[in-house]
Structure formats: C-alpha cells, structure tokens
C-alpha positions in Angstrom: 27.9 -37.1 -67.3 30.7 -34.7 -68.4 31.0 -31.3 -66.9 29.7 -28.4 -69.0 31.1 -25.0 -68.6 27.7 -23.4 -69.6 25.9 -25.4 -66.9 28.5 -24.7 -64.3 28.1 -21.0 -65.2 24.3 -21.3 -64.7 24.7 -23.0 -61.3 27.1 -20.2 -60.3 24.5 -17.6 -61.3 21.8 -19.3 -59.4 23.8 -19.4 -56.0 24.8 -15.7 -56.5 21.2 -14.9 -57.4 19.7 -16.7 -54.3 21.9 -15.4 -51.6 21.0 -11.6 -51.9 17.5 -12.5 -51.5 18.1 -13.5 -48.0 20.0 -10.3 -47.3 17.0 -9.1 -45.1 18.7 -11.2 -42.5 21.6 -8.8 -42.5 19.2 -5.9 -42.0 19.0 -4.9 -45.6 15.4 -4.2 -46.8 16.0 -1.9 -49.8 15.1 -2.5 -53.4 17.3 -3.9 -56.2 16.8 -6.5 -58.8 18.8 -9.1 -56.8 17.0 -8.3 -53.7 13.5 -9.0 -54.9 14.1 -11.6 -57.7 16.6 -13.7 -55.9 14.0 -16.3 -55.3 14.0 -17.3 -58.8 17.5 -18.6 -58.5 16.0 -21.7 -56.8 13.8 -22.2 -60.0 17.1 -22.3 -61.8 18.5 -24.9 -59.5 15.4 -27.0 -60.0 15.6 -26.8 -63.8 19.2 -27.8 -63.6 18.6 -30.8 -61.3 15.7 -31.9 -63.6 18.1 -31.8 -66.6 21.3 -33.4 -64.8 19.5 -36.0 -62.9 17.1 -36.7 -65.8 20.1 -37.2 -68.1 21.8 -39.5 -65.7 18.6 -41.7 -65.5 17.5 -41.5 -69.2 21.1 -42.2 -70.5 21.2 -45.5 -68.5 17.6 -46.4 -69.7 18.6 -45.5 -73.3 21.9 -47.5 -73.3 21.1 -50.3 -71.0 17.4 -50.5 -70.7 17.5 -50.2 -66.9 18.7 -48.0 -63.9 20.9 -49.2 -61.2 19.1 -47.8 -58.3 21.6 -48.7 -55.6 24.3 -46.8 -57.5 21.9 -44.0 -58.2 21.0 -43.5 -54.6 24.5 -44.0 -53.4 25.6 -41.1 -55.6 22.8 -39.0 -54.4 23.4 -39.8 -50.7 27.1 -39.0 -50.8 26.3 -35.9 -52.7 23.7 -34.4 -50.6 23.6 -36.0 -47.1 26.8 -35.4 -45.3 27.0 -31.6 -45.7 23.2 -31.4 -45.0 23.5 -33.2 -41.8 26.5 -31.3 -40.5 24.7 -28.0 -40.9 21.5 -29.6 -39.4 23.4 -30.6 -36.5 24.9 -27.2 -35.9 21.3 -25.7 -36.1 20.1 -28.3 -33.5 22.9 -28.3 -31.2 23.7 -24.5 -31.1 20.5 -22.7 -31.1 22.3 -19.3 -30.7 23.8 -19.8 -34.0 20.4 -19.7 -35.8 19.6 -16.8 -38.0 16.1 -16.9 -36.2 15.1 -18.3 -32.9 12.3 -20.4 -34.1 12.8 -23.7 -35.9 10.6 -26.5 -37.2 10.8 -30.0 -35.5 13.8 -32.1 -36.3 11.8 -35.0 -37.8 10.7 -32.8 -40.6 14.3 -32.0 -41.6 15.3 -35.8 -41.2 12.2 -36.9 -43.4 12.6 -34.2 -45.9 9.1 -33.1 -45.3 9.8 -29.5 -44.1 8.3 -28.1 -47.2 5.0 -29.9 -46.8 4.2 -28.8 -43.2 6.4 -25.7 -42.8 5.4 -22.7 -40.5 6.9 -19.6 -42.2 7.0 -17.8 -38.7 9.8 -20.5 -37.5 12.3 -19.7 -40.1 15.6 -21.0 -38.8 17.1 -23.3 -41.8 13.8 -22.7 -43.7 15.7 -22.6 -46.9 16.0 -26.4 -46.6 12.6 -26.5 -48.1 14.1 -26.5 -51.7 16.3 -29.5 -50.6 13.3 -31.3 -49.5 11.7 -30.8 -53.1 15.0 -32.2 -54.5 15.2 -35.2 -52.3 11.5 -36.1 -53.0 12.5 -35.9 -56.6 15.3 -38.0 -56.3 13.2 -40.6 -54.5 10.4 -40.8 -57.0 11.8 -39.9 -60.5 13.9 -42.9 -61.3 10.9 -45.2 -60.6 8.6 -43.2 -62.8 11.3 -43.0 -65.5 11.1 -46.9 -65.8 7.5 -46.6 -66.6 7.6 -43.4 -68.8 10.9 -43.6 -70.9 11.3 -47.1 -72.1 11.6 -47.6 -75.8 8.4 -47.1 -77.4 7.0 -45.3 -74.4 8.5 -41.8 -74.8 5.1 -40.4 -75.9 3.6 -41.6 -72.8 6.2 -39.7 -70.8 5.4 -36.6 -72.8 1.7 -36.9 -72.1 2.4 -37.4 -68.3 4.7 -34.3 -68.1 2.0 -32.1 -69.9 -0.7 -33.7 -67.6 1.4 -32.6 -64.5 2.1 -29.3 -65.7 -1.7 -28.7 -66.5 -2.6 -30.3 -63.2 -0.3 -27.9 -61.4 -2.0 -24.9 -63.2 -5.6 -26.2 -62.1 -4.4 -26.9 -58.5 -2.7 -23.3 -58.0 -5.9 -21.8 -59.5 -8.1 -23.6 -57.0 -5.9 -22.9 -54.0 -5.8 -19.3 -54.9 -9.5 -18.9 -55.4 -10.6 -20.8 -52.4 -7.7 -20.5 -49.9 -5.0 -17.8 -50.6 -7.1 -15.1 -52.5 -9.6 -14.7 -49.8 -7.0 -14.2 -47.2 -5.3 -11.6 -49.3 -8.5 -9.8 -49.9 -9.0 -9.3 -46.2 -5.7 -7.7 -45.7 -3.4 -10.8 -45.7 -1.5 -12.7 -43.1 1.9 -11.6 -44.1 2.2 -14.2 -46.7 2.0 -17.2 -44.3 -1.0 -18.8 -46.2 0.7 -18.1 -49.6 4.0 -19.7 -48.5 2.3 -22.7 -47.0 0.1 -23.5 -50.0 1.6 -22.0 -53.1 5.3 -21.6 -52.5 6.9 -24.3 -50.6 5.0 -27.6 -51.4 6.3 -29.9 -53.9 3.2 -30.0 -55.9 3.4 -26.2 -56.6 7.2 -26.4 -57.6 7.2 -29.2 -60.3 7.2 -27.1 -63.3 11.0 -26.3 -63.2 12.0 -30.0 -62.6 9.4 -31.2 -65.3 11.1 -28.8 -67.8 14.4 -30.1 -67.0 13.2 -33.7 -67.3 11.7 -33.1 -70.6 14.8 -31.5 -71.8 16.9 -34.4 -70.5 14.7 -36.9 -72.3 15.0 -35.1 -75.6 18.8 -35.1 -75.3 19.2 -38.8 -74.3 16.8 -40.1 -76.9 18.4 -37.9 -79.6 15.0 -36.3 -80.6 14.6 -33.9 -83.5 13.8 -31.4 -80.8 17.2 -31.7 -79.2 18.9 -31.5 -82.6 17.1 -28.3 -83.2 18.2 -26.8 -79.8 21.8 -27.9 -80.6 21.7 -26.0 -83.9 20.1 -22.9 -82.4 21.5 -22.9 -78.8 22.2 -19.3 -78.7 18.7 -18.5 -79.9 17.3 -20.5 -77.3 19.6 -19.0 -74.6 18.7 -15.5 -75.7 14.9 -16.6 -75.5 15.5 -17.7 -71.9 17.2 -14.5 -71.0 14.1 -12.5 -72.5 11.6 -14.6 -70.8 13.4 -14.4 -67.5 13.4 -10.7 -67.8 9.7 -10.7 -68.5 9.1 -12.8 -65.5 11.2 -10.5 -63.3 9.1 -7.6 -64.6 5.8 -9.4 -64.2 6.4 -10.6 -60.7 8.2 -7.3 -59.6 9.0 -8.7 -56.2 5.4 -9.4 -55.5 5.2 -13.0 -56.3 2.4 -13.7 -53.8 0.0 -11.2 -55.1 -2.3 -12.0 -58.0 -4.1 -14.8 -59.7 -2.3 -14.6 -62.9 1.2 -14.6 -61.5 0.6 -17.7 -59.3 -1.3 -19.7 -62.0 0.4 -18.8 -65.1 3.6 -17.1 -63.9 5.3 -20.1 -62.5 5.0 -22.1 -65.7 6.2 -19.2 -67.6 9.2 -19.0 -65.3 9.9 -22.7 -65.6 10.0 -22.2 -69.4 12.5 -19.5 -69.0 14.8 -21.5 -66.7 14.4 -24.4 -69.0 15.4 -22.4 -72.1 18.4 -21.1 -70.1 19.5 -24.7 -69.4 18.9 -25.9 -73.0 20.9 -23.0 -74.4 23.7 -23.4 -71.9 23.8 -27.2 -72.6 24.1 -26.9 -76.3 27.7 -27.4 -77.8 27.2 -24.4 -79.9 26.3 -22.2 -77.1 28.4 -19.1 -76.3 28.3 -20.1 -72.8 30.0 -23.3 -73.6 33.0 -21.5 -75.1 33.6 -18.9 -72.3 35.5 -19.3 -69.1 34.8 -16.8 -66.3 37.2 -17.1 -63.5 35.7 -18.4 -60.4 32.5 -19.7 -62.0 33.4 -23.4 -61.7 34.2 -23.0 -58.1 31.0 -21.2 -57.4 29.3 -24.0 -59.1 31.1 -26.8 -57.1 30.7 -25.0 -53.8 27.1 -23.8 -54.4 25.5 -26.5 -52.2 27.6 -25.6 -49.2 27.2 -21.9 -49.7 23.4 -22.4 -49.9 23.3 -24.5 -46.7 25.4 -21.9 -44.6 24.7 -18.4 -46.0 21.7 -17.6 -43.9 23.4 -18.7 -40.7 26.3 -16.3 -41.6 24.0 -13.5 -42.2 22.2 -14.0 -39.0 25.3 -14.2 -36.9 27.1 -11.1 -38.5 23.9 -9.0 -38.1 23.1 -10.2 -34.7 26.3 -10.7 -32.8 28.8 -8.4 -34.7 26.6 -5.6 -36.1 28.5 -2.8 -34.2 31.7 -3.8 -35.9 30.5 -4.9 -39.4 27.3 -2.9 -40.2 27.0 0.6 -41.6 30.4 0.7 -43.3 29.3 0.8 -47.0 31.2 -1.3 -49.4 33.3 -2.7 -46.5 30.2 -4.2 -44.9 29.3 -5.8 -48.2 32.8 -7.3 -48.5 32.8 -8.4 -44.9 29.6 -10.3 -45.4 30.8 -11.8 -48.7 34.0 -12.8 -47.3 32.3 -14.6 -44.3 29.8 -16.4 -46.4 32.5 -17.5 -48.8 34.8 -18.8 -46.0 32.1 -20.6 -44.2 30.8 -22.3 -47.4 34.3 -23.1 -48.5 35.1 -24.7 -45.1 32.0 -27.0 -45.3 32.9 -27.7 -49.1 36.5 -28.7 -48.4 36.2 -30.4 -45.0 32.9 -32.4 -45.6 31.4 -32.2 -49.1 34.6 -33.0 -51.1 36.0 -35.8 -48.8 32.6 -37.5 -49.0 32.5 -37.2 -52.7 36.0 -38.9 -52.9 34.8 -41.7 -50.6 31.8 -42.2 -53.0 33.9 -43.4 -55.8 35.5 -46.5 -54.2 32.0 -47.3 -52.6 30.5 -47.3 -56.1 33.2 -49.3 -57.5 32.8 -51.9 -54.8 29.1 -52.1 -55.5 29.8 -52.4 -59.3 32.2 -55.2 -58.7 29.6 -57.1 -56.3 26.8 -56.6 -58.9 29.0 -57.8 -61.7 30.2 -60.9 -59.6 26.4 -62.0 -58.9 25.5 -61.2 -62.4 28.0 -63.8 -63.9 27.5 -66.4 -61.1 25.6 -69.3 -62.6 22.5 -70.4 -60.7 22.7 -73.9 -59.3 
C-alpha cells in the first residue's frame, strides 16, 4: 500500500500525543491537555492499524480472492518483533534500567497476553499492552476476513462489525455495573480494577480497530460510502477533529470514572479516530497536500519511540535528576533529545535493517510459491 502523507501525519501526531501522557515518570504531575488526553493517541494508533492492515488484507481478497498468509505474517513479524524483542531483552537483563522496579512475568510478554492478565502495580514496560492488542489483531483478523469479506459477503461483515461494537457496549456496561462501579463507589482502588477490566483487555479495545477495518473494507471494495468520503474528505476530517475535542472534554482526564464515559465514550472516541483516518486517507484531504518537516520521520520511527520512551523518562528522572530536572525549558529539551536519540538508535540499528531484510525473504517465498503453483501434479 502506498504511503499517504496524511496518514503519516496522523501517526506522528499519535506518538507525540502519547509520550507526554507518560511524563509522570519524569516527575511531571501537572495539568495540560497533552498530559491528560495522551492516552487517546493509542486509540488513534489502533484506528490506523485497522485501516492499514485491513486495506492490505481486503485488497488481496478483492483482487485475488485469497490472502497469502505466509507473506502477511512474514511482513508483520519483520515489522514488529525485532525491535520489540531487543527492548524486552533490555528490560529483562538490566532491571536497573526499568522505569519502575516491578515487571510482569516474561511469558506474558512473549505470548502477547500481557493486557489480559496485567497487574497495574507492576508497571515496567506496561505500555506493551497495546502491542499485545495489535498482535492479537494480526493473528485473528486475516482468518476472519476470509469469512466476512469475500464477494457477496460484505453485508455479513458489516453485521459482524456492528455486533462486535454492540457486544462491547453491553460487556463494558455489565463490567461497570457489577465489578468496576462498586469498587469506585467504595472509594476505589487507585484504578486497578478499572485498568484490568475496562482499559487494557482486547475485548474492551476493539472499537478503534473495527472502525479502521470498516473503513478499509469500504475503500477496498469501492463502496458508495468510500466515494462519498473521497468527495468530502475535509468535512469528514473536520468532523473527526470536532468529535475528538468533544471526547477530550467529556473524558476530561477522568476516563476511569463514570458509566457513560466507559460504555458510550469509547465508541464515540473510536468514531472520532476513524473519521480522522478517513479524512486523512482521502485524496482531496488537506492533509494529503501539506508537508510538515519531520512528520514522515516521526511516523517511520514511531514504533521505536513508543517502545523506548518510558525507559528514557525513568532513567533521566531516576539517575540524572540532579543534573537535568528543574531547569525549565532546558529540562524539557533534554528529555526530548534523549527520547529522540534512543528511539532513533533503535530505529536505525534494529528496525530499518530488519525491514530491509524482509523484502528478500518475501521475494524468496514468492518465488517458492510460484514454483510450486506451476509445477504439474504427477
């Protein structure tokens, strides 16, 4: 799939939105829109993944009627695993480099089940929970797409997506009423129950992915809905901005409190993120015509930056606080420079070389598949 400047810009926005949210690790506990709304950047990442991965799978189904599963998983493995395993190895081998002392068992990181059994009080590398959601999505989605998006079955796919969204609403409502709400009514447990049941689990985070998938299906199968989005890309983008603002106002940094925010707020936020992606992906979008210096680099390096930024925060505030903290703008610049340097090192030393290696491996697999496909059966 071709690179789109608008989507690159959204990915850059997402990573620059997420990182300030974790600034409490650097001793910052003040207010500010980035500080309390940065968790929404993960939702934007999910919507982008749903659209980009969904487009890859649906395009293959629409053009060839099948998905090359080996090629799909080769692409995903080379894209996500090397940098992740390098950072995970650092967390395991050098506990002193962790941003927090407590860490979940290694097997949960290796099996990408961290988000399903997480203990929020053991927070080292806890931001890997979102990577678990993504990997679970990569594993299941191509198989489901075969059943839901073949010719003549697009309507069934729409029904399944709608059922999953409605099911998520019902599940979150039940969990709030029977598990999270009673704990909060008694004074709370510092958000532990909420995080374990309504924030980290995959079943509670499907809305953004489903929005991106629906958008990808509309684009790949050239539906009238996608044609309308193309004609009105800037209107859709503006709607996404307005809805995002409303969600930021509605949650107001207190996403764990309130029945309505947890039950209906997440689908509304997913709609906002999907509208942003739809508007940015449209050829007539203003985002597709502007070039912001550095946006493409942040988009390309966003994965490495996400993996390493909490570790950098923890090290600077824990080991070097006397030298770097308390100097106003210089402190902010030091933290930013350290995060960028560490993320860039991982990106250029691990991520990009593995992506270059990926292409010859994919070509080798394609030649092998072609050879077996053309060999007559004796």
